C-alpha positions as CSV (number, residue, x, y, z in Angstrom):
1,M,0.0,0.0,0.1
2,T,2.8,2.4,0.8
3,S,4.6,1.9,-2.2
4,M,1.1,2.5,-4.3
5,W,0.5,5.6,-2.1
6,K,4.2,7.0,-3.3
7,K,3.3,6.4,-6.5
8,T,0.3,8.4,-6.8
9,G,0.3,12.0,-7.9
10,I,-0.3,14.9,-5.5
11,P,-3.9,15.6,-6.5
12,V,-4.9,12.3,-6.1
13,K,-3.6,12.2,-2.5
14,I,-5.5,15.4,-1.9
15,G,-8.7,13.7,-3.6
16,L,-8.5,10.7,-1.5
17,T,-7.8,12.4,1.5
18,F,-10.9,14.8,1.0
19,A,-12.9,11.7,0.0
20,A,-12.3,9.9,3.2
21,L,-13.3,13.3,5.0
22,G,-16.6,13.3,3.0
23,I,-17.2,9.6,3.9
24,I,-16.7,10.2,7.4
25,L,-19.0,13.1,7.2
26,V,-21.7,11.0,5.4
27,I,-21.4,8.4,8.4
28,V,-22.1,11.0,10.9
29,G,-25.2,12.0,8.9
30,I,-26.1,8.4,8.7
31,L,-25.7,8.0,12.7
32,R,-27.7,11.3,13.2
33,G,-30.8,10.0,11.2
34,N,-30.3,12.2,8.3
35,V,-30.2,9.4,5.8
36,P,-32.9,6.4,5.8
37,M,-31.7,3.4,7.1
38,N,-31.8,1.5,4.0
39,P,-28.8,-0.2,2.6
40,A,-29.2,1.2,-0.8
41,S,-29.7,5.0,0.6
42,M,-26.6,4.6,2.8
43,A,-24.5,3.3,-0.3
44,V,-25.7,6.1,-2.5
45,A,-24.9,8.7,0.2
46,L,-21.5,7.2,0.8
47,L,-20.9,7.3,-3.0
48,I,-22.1,10.5,-3.6
49,G,-20.3,12.4,-0.7
50,G,-17.1,10.6,-1.2
51,G,-17.0,10.9,-5.0
52,M,-18.1,14.5,-4.8
53,W,-15.5,15.3,-2.1
54,F,-12.9,13.6,-4.3
55,L,-13.8,15.0,-7.6
56,V,-14.0,18.6,-6.6
57,S,-10.4,18.6,-4.6
58,W,-8.8,16.7,-7.1
59,A,-9.9,19.1,-9.6
60,V,-8.8,22.1,-7.5
61,A,-5.5,20.4,-6.8
62,T,-5.1,19.7,-10.5
63,A,-5.8,23.3,-11.4
64,A,-3.5,24.7,-8.9
65,M,-0.4,22.5,-10.0
66,D,-1.0,23.4,-13.6
67,V,-1.0,27.3,-12.7
68,E,2.1,26.6,-10.7
69,A,3.9,24.9,-13.5
70,D,2.7,27.6,-15.9
71,M,4.1,30.2,-13.5
72,A,7.5,28.5,-13.1
73,A,7.8,28.1,-17.2
74,S,7.1,31.7,-17.6
75,T,9.6,32.8,-15.0
76,E,12.2,30.6,-16.8
77,D,11.4,32.1,-20.2
78,V,11.8,35.8,-18.6
79,D,15.0,34.7,-17.0
80,E,16.2,33.5,-20.3
81,Q,15.5,36.6,-22.1
């Protein structure tokens, strides 16, 4: 597991971390009674909660890394001139 964790990119690590946080928040919601005690409803809530947190945080982290790479490239171009 640690070998696989080291090989994944930073945006994926951020996405998985926030997905875990989203799943924990959904579990709290289930325990508080905000989700019907139907296994299908709980599964959908966990999938939507974890999936959306993963997707949004991964997209933001990827965009941030792209901006940083572009800024570094533009800085190198200015230094060369």
